[in-house]
The first five atom37 places (N, CA, C, CB, O) and aatype in JSON, in Angstrom:
{
  "aatype": [20, 20, 20, 20, 20, 20, 20, 20, 20, 20, 20, 20, 20, 20, 20, 20, 20, 20, 20, 20, 20, 20, 20, 20, 20, 20, 20, 20, 20, 20, 20, 20, 20, 20, 20, 20, 20, 20, 20, 20, 20, 20, 20, 20, 20, 20, 20, 20, 20, 20, 20, 20, 20, 20, 20, 20, 20, 20, 20, 20, 20, 20, 20, 20, 20, 20, 20, 20, 20],
  "atom_mask": [
    [1, 1, 1, 1, 1],
    [1, 1, 1, 1, 1],
    [1, 1, 1, 1, 1],
    [1, 1, 1, 1, 1],
    [1, 1, 1, 1, 1],
    [1, 1, 1, 1, 1],
    [1, 1, 1, 1, 1],
    [1, 1, 1, 1, 1],
    [1, 1, 1, 1, 1],
    [1, 1, 1, 1, 1],
    [1, 1, 1, 1, 1],
    [1, 1, 1, 1, 1],
    [1, 1, 1, 1, 1],
    [1, 1, 1, 1, 1],
    [1, 1, 1, 1, 1],
    [1, 1, 1, 1, 1],
    [1, 1, 1, 1, 1],
    [1, 1, 1, 1, 1],
    [1, 1, 1, 1, 1],
    [1, 1, 1, 1, 1],
    [1, 1, 1, 1, 1],
    [1, 1, 1, 1, 1],
    [1, 1, 1, 1, 1],
    [1, 1, 1, 1, 1],
    [1, 1, 1, 1, 1],
    [1, 1, 1, 1, 1],
    [1, 1, 1, 1, 1],
    [1, 1, 1, 1, 1],
    [1, 1, 1, 1, 1],
    [1, 1, 1, 1, 1],
    [1, 1, 1, 1, 1],
    [1, 1, 1, 1, 1],
    [1, 1, 1, 1, 1],
    [1, 1, 1, 1, 1],
    [1, 1, 1, 1, 1],
    [1, 1, 1, 1, 1],
    [1, 1, 1, 1, 1],
    [1, 1, 1, 1, 1],
    [1, 1, 1, 1, 1],
    [1, 1, 1, 1, 1],
    [1, 1, 1, 1, 1],
    [1, 1, 1, 1, 1],
    [1, 1, 1, 1, 1],
    [1, 1, 1, 1, 1],
    [1, 1, 1, 1, 1],
    [1, 1, 1, 1, 1],
    [1, 1, 1, 1, 1],
    [1, 1, 1, 1, 1],
    [1, 1, 1, 1, 1],
    [1, 1, 1, 1, 1],
    [1, 1, 1, 1, 1],
    [1, 1, 1, 1, 1],
    [1, 1, 1, 1, 1],
    [1, 1, 1, 1, 1],
    [1, 1, 1, 1, 1],
    [1, 1, 1, 1, 1],
    [1, 1, 1, 1, 1],
    [1, 1, 1, 1, 1],
    [1, 1, 1, 1, 1],
    [1, 1, 1, 1, 1],
    [1, 1, 1, 1, 1],
    [1, 1, 1, 1, 1],
    [1, 1, 1, 1, 1],
    [1, 1, 1, 1, 1],
    [1, 1, 1, 1, 1],
    [1, 1, 1, 1, 1],
    [1, 1, 1, 1, 1],
    [1, 1, 1, 1, 1],
    [1, 1, 1, 1, 1]
  ],
  "atom_positions": [
    [[-22.45, 28.74, -0.8], [-20.88, 28.75, -0.73], [-20.28, 27.18, -1.54], [-20.38, 28.84, 1.2], [-20.2, 26.0, -1.22]],
    [[-19.93, 28.04, -2.78], [-19.24, 27.03, -3.38], [-17.63, 26.97, -2.9], [-19.41, 27.24, -4.9], [-17.05, 27.96, -2.44]],
    [[-16.95, 25.54, -3.08], [-15.32, 25.26, -2.49], [-15.47, 24.15, -3.2], [-14.83, 25.07, -0.7], [-16.42, 23.39, -3.36]],
    [[-14.0, 24.17, -3.77], [-13.62, 23.32, -4.66], [-12.33, 23.06, -4.32], [-13.8, 23.72, -5.94], [-11.74, 24.14, -4.2]],
    [[-11.09, 21.45, -3.97], [-9.85, 21.46, -3.99], [-9.71, 20.4, -4.65], [-9.22, 21.56, -2.89], [-10.38, 19.38, -4.53]],
    [[-8.38, 20.68, -5.75], [-7.85, 19.72, -6.83], [-6.96, 18.59, -5.7], [-6.69, 20.68, -8.21], [-6.11, 18.89, -4.86]],
    [[-7.44, 17.48, -5.99], [-6.97, 15.43, -5.11], [-6.1, 14.89, -6.85], [-9.53, 13.61, -4.56], [-6.23, 14.55, -8.03]],
    [[-5.32, 15.15, -5.85], [-4.08, 14.05, -6.96], [-4.64, 12.58, -6.34], [-1.73, 14.31, -6.5], [-4.63, 12.3, -5.14]],
    [[-5.16, 11.63, -7.51], [-5.46, 10.07, -7.56], [-4.27, 9.37, -7.47], [-6.16, 9.58, -8.83], [-3.28, 9.68, -8.13]],
    [[-4.31, 8.36, -6.64], [-3.31, 8.01, -6.13], [-3.15, 6.08, -6.84], [-3.55, 8.4, -4.37], [-3.99, 5.2, -6.65]],
    [[-1.96, 5.93, -7.55], [-2.37, 4.79, -8.41], [-3.0, 3.42, -7.43], [-0.93, 4.32, -9.35], [-3.86, 2.66, -7.88]],
    [[-2.34, 3.27, -5.86], [-3.17, 2.23, -4.85], [-4.27, 2.59, -4.61], [-2.69, 1.99, -3.56], [-4.98, 1.7, -4.13]],
    [[-5.03, 4.17, -4.85], [-7.0, 4.25, -5.13], [-7.75, 3.12, -6.1], [-7.48, 5.88, -6.09], [-8.87, 2.69, -5.82]],
    [[-7.05, 2.71, -7.19], [-7.85, 2.78, -8.61], [-7.91, 0.88, -8.14], [-6.73, 3.59, -10.55], [-7.03, 0.39, -7.43]],
    [[-8.68, 0.33, -8.52], [-8.23, -1.39, -8.53], [-7.05, -1.86, -10.5], [-10.6, -2.63, -8.53], [-6.17, -1.51, -11.28]],
    [[-7.9, -2.68, -10.21], [-7.13, -3.4, -12.06], [-7.67, -2.79, -12.99], [-7.43, -5.14, -12.66], [-6.92, -2.73, -13.97]],
    [[-9.2, -2.03, -13.23], [-9.55, -1.54, -14.41], [-9.67, -0.34, -14.51], [-10.49, -1.97, -14.81], [-10.18, 0.06, -15.55]],
    [[-9.1, 0.99, -13.14], [-8.32, 1.96, -13.64], [-9.6, 2.58, -12.5], [-8.02, 2.32, -15.55], [-9.26, 3.68, -12.06]],
    [[-10.76, 2.17, -12.02], [-11.75, 2.48, -11.41], [-11.43, 2.47, -10.14], [-12.72, 1.8, -11.69], [-11.26, 1.44, -9.5]],
    [[-11.3, 3.87, -9.58], [-11.12, 5.15, -7.73], [-12.78, 3.71, -7.37], [-11.93, 8.47, -7.96], [-13.84, 3.49, -7.94]],
    [[-12.07, 3.13, -6.14], [-12.2, 2.34, -4.93], [-13.48, 3.4, -4.6], [-10.69, 2.2, -3.76], [-13.37, 4.6, -4.87]],
    [[-14.67, 2.86, -4.01], [-15.88, 3.47, -3.45], [-15.67, 3.83, -2.4], [-16.93, 2.82, -3.37], [-16.74, 4.23, -1.96]],
    [[-14.93, 3.95, -1.71], [-14.35, 4.14, 0.21], [-13.39, 5.27, -0.21], [-13.23, 2.42, 1.25], [-12.91, 5.8, 0.8]],
    [[-12.88, 5.88, -1.5], [-11.98, 6.3, -1.45], [-12.81, 8.72, -1.16], [-11.01, 5.41, -3.06], [-12.56, 9.74, -0.51]],
    [[-14.03, 8.03, -2.5], [-14.71, 8.93, -2.95], [-14.83, 9.95, -1.7], [-15.96, 8.36, -3.54], [-14.77, 11.17, -1.59]],
    [[-15.08, 8.52, -0.51], [-15.77, 9.56, 0.44], [-14.55, 10.0, 1.37], [-17.14, 8.87, 1.39], [-14.57, 11.08, 1.97]],
    [[-13.59, 9.19, 1.44], [-12.23, 10.38, 1.83], [-12.05, 11.0, 0.85], [-10.73, 9.91, 2.21], [-10.87, 10.96, 1.21]],
    [[-12.03, 11.6, -0.14], [-12.12, 12.99, -0.78], [-13.3, 13.72, -0.61], [-11.94, 12.93, -2.14], [-13.67, 14.78, -1.11]],
    [[-13.85, 12.87, 0.28], [-14.96, 14.55, 0.88], [-14.86, 14.64, 1.26], [-15.98, 15.18, 1.18], [-14.81, 15.87, 1.13]],
    [[-14.4, 14.29, 3.21], [-13.61, 14.11, 3.64], [-13.33, 15.33, 4.18], [-12.95, 13.53, 3.0], [-13.85, 16.2, 4.88]],
    [[-11.53, 14.83, 3.15], [-11.35, 15.58, 2.65], [-11.07, 16.87, 2.24], [-11.6, 15.36, 2.57], [-10.24, 17.56, 2.82]],
    [[-11.85, 17.32, 1.07], [-12.38, 18.89, 0.94], [-13.32, 19.85, 2.36], [-13.56, 18.75, -0.47], [-13.31, 21.06, 2.57]],
    [[-14.31, 18.36, 3.4], [-14.4, 18.94, 4.11], [-13.51, 19.96, 4.66], [-14.7, 18.31, 4.58], [-13.37, 21.13, 4.28]],
    [[-12.86, 19.27, 5.72], [-11.25, 19.94, 6.19], [-10.59, 21.15, 5.45], [-10.07, 18.79, 5.96], [-10.33, 22.23, 5.98]],
    [[-10.3, 20.68, 3.69], [-9.52, 21.98, 3.4], [-10.97, 23.27, 3.12], [-8.31, 21.65, 1.7], [-10.61, 24.3, 2.56]],
    [[-11.73, 23.22, 3.31], [-12.9, 23.96, 3.34], [-12.95, 24.97, 4.41], [-13.97, 23.12, 3.44], [-12.7, 26.17, 4.33]],
    [[-13.4, 24.14, 5.61], [-13.16, 24.81, 6.75], [-12.2, 24.66, 7.33], [-13.87, 24.71, 7.48], [-12.44, 24.59, 8.53]],
    [[-10.57, 24.52, 6.94], [-9.8, 25.88, 7.52], [-9.5, 27.06, 6.28], [-8.14, 25.36, 8.22], [-8.62, 27.91, 6.44]],
    [[-10.05, 27.03, 5.47], [-10.03, 28.09, 4.49], [-10.78, 28.73, 4.9], [-10.25, 27.91, 3.25], [-10.72, 29.77, 4.25]],
    [[-11.7, 28.81, 5.82], [-12.78, 29.12, 6.56], [-12.43, 30.06, 7.94], [-13.42, 27.75, 6.88], [-12.89, 31.12, 8.35]],
    [[-11.28, 29.05, 8.52], [-10.24, 30.24, 9.47], [-10.99, 29.03, 10.66], [-10.75, 32.72, 9.59], [-11.06, 29.53, 11.78]],
    [[-11.4, 27.94, 10.62], [-11.53, 25.98, 11.19], [-9.7, 26.05, 12.06], [-11.57, 24.15, 8.96], [-8.71, 26.23, 11.36]],
    [[-9.63, 25.93, 13.09], [-8.38, 25.4, 13.16], [-8.24, 23.52, 12.9], [-7.9, 25.92, 14.67], [-7.48, 23.05, 12.05]],
    [[-9.08, 22.72, 13.75], [-9.88, 21.27, 14.21], [-11.07, 21.48, 15.04], [-8.93, 20.27, 15.13], [-11.43, 22.63, 15.32]],
    [[-11.48, 20.81, 15.3], [-12.8, 20.08, 15.66], [-12.57, 20.55, 17.34], [-12.87, 18.06, 15.22], [-13.54, 20.07, 17.93]],
    [[-11.92, 21.1, 18.08], [-12.87, 21.34, 18.69], [-12.71, 23.52, 18.75], [-12.73, 20.21, 20.23], [-12.86, 24.16, 19.79]],
    [[-12.39, 24.14, 17.38], [-13.2, 24.83, 16.92], [-14.7, 24.93, 16.59], [-12.75, 24.92, 16.28], [-15.59, 25.73, 16.87]],
    [[-14.58, 23.4, 15.66], [-16.08, 23.75, 15.38], [-17.06, 23.02, 16.67], [-16.54, 23.05, 13.71], [-18.08, 22.66, 16.09]],
    [[-17.2, 22.66, 18.19], [-17.81, 22.3, 19.06], [-18.27, 23.71, 19.21], [-17.17, 21.51, 20.07], [-19.04, 24.26, 18.42]],
    [[-17.6, 24.44, 20.57], [-18.35, 25.84, 20.58], [-19.32, 26.63, 19.52], [-17.37, 26.67, 20.72], [-19.92, 27.69, 19.72]],
    [[-19.3, 25.81, 18.3], [-20.29, 27.32, 17.06], [-21.04, 26.37, 16.98], [-19.7, 28.2, 15.19], [-22.0, 26.64, 16.26]],
    [[-21.06, 25.0, 17.5], [-22.06, 23.97, 16.66], [-22.4, 23.38, 15.5], [-22.85, 24.22, 16.66], [-23.47, 23.09, 14.96]],
    [[-20.68, 23.19, 15.1], [-21.26, 23.98, 13.6], [-21.35, 22.14, 12.8], [-19.56, 25.61, 12.53], [-21.11, 21.23, 13.59]],
    [[-21.59, 21.85, 11.74], [-22.52, 20.01, 11.73], [-22.18, 20.32, 10.1], [-24.97, 19.68, 12.4], [-23.39, 20.4, 9.9]],
    [[-21.77, 20.49, 9.14], [-21.36, 20.49, 7.82], [-21.44, 19.15, 7.82], [-20.06, 21.16, 7.38], [-20.93, 18.36, 8.62]],
    [[-22.4, 18.86, 6.45], [-23.02, 17.26, 6.37], [-22.89, 17.44, 5.21], [-24.54, 16.68, 6.9], [-22.05, 16.65, 4.78]],
    [[-23.44, 18.36, 4.09], [-24.22, 18.03, 2.34], [-23.32, 18.93, 1.55], [-26.23, 18.63, 2.01], [-23.21, 20.15, 1.4]],
    [[-22.46, 17.37, 0.91], [-21.42, 17.76, 0.09], [-22.09, 17.23, -1.84], [-19.77, 16.79, 0.85], [-23.16, 17.25, -2.45]],
    [[-20.9, 16.87, -2.06], [-21.94, 16.66, -3.83], [-20.34, 16.34, -4.45], [-23.15, 18.74, -4.88], [-19.45, 17.2, -4.46]],
    [[-20.24, 15.52, -4.76], [-19.09, 14.11, -5.67], [-19.42, 14.06, -7.07], [-19.38, 12.21, -5.13], [-20.32, 13.6, -7.77]],
    [[-18.25, 14.77, -7.22], [-18.55, 14.99, -8.51], [-17.31, 14.9, -9.56], [-19.2, 16.27, -8.54], [-16.28, 15.21, -8.95]],
    [[-17.12, 14.68, -10.53], [-15.47, 14.48, -11.33], [-15.79, 14.85, -12.48], [-14.68, 12.91, -11.47], [-16.87, 14.87, -13.07]],
    [[-14.4, 15.25, -12.85], [-14.05, 15.34, -14.5], [-12.3, 14.09, -14.61], [-13.6, 17.73, -15.03], [-11.19, 14.04, -14.08]],
    [[-12.86, 13.54, -15.36], [-11.46, 12.44, -15.58], [-11.11, 13.24, -17.52], [-12.2, 9.85, -15.54], [-11.6, 13.85, -18.47]],
    [[-9.36, 12.26, -16.69], [-9.03, 12.87, -18.46], [-8.08, 11.55, -19.21], [-7.73, 14.76, -18.47], [-7.17, 10.85, -18.77]],
    [[-8.56, 11.59, -20.14], [-8.03, 10.49, -21.25], [-6.84, 10.06, -20.1], [-7.36, 11.22, -23.14], [-6.16, 10.8, -19.38]],
    [[-6.87, 8.97, -20.18], [-5.11, 7.43, -19.28], [-3.92, 8.34, -20.41], [-5.28, 4.28, -20.15], [-4.09, 9.49, -20.83]],
    [[-3.17, 7.76, -20.61], [-1.87, 7.72, -21.37], [-1.65, 6.64, -21.94], [-0.78, 7.96, -20.68], [-0.79, 6.09, -21.25]],
    [[-2.01, 5.77, -23.08], [-1.38, 4.84, -23.15], [-0.61, 3.46, -23.06], [-1.33, 5.12, -23.14], [0.28, 3.19, -23.87]]
  ]
}
């Protein structure tokens, strides 16, 4: 199954050179995982426990657009 979600990069997540902070990549992954689960009908942690779900695999990738001058 493939799932994707668009996430807007916020200015405070960037360093002075315009690079995204490493921790933020993982936060984006967590956000995408929860969005995927919500799309599958899972409402929260309590919904996961009875089913013994443990979604752990993720692929962090992205495309960048040129920034305006």
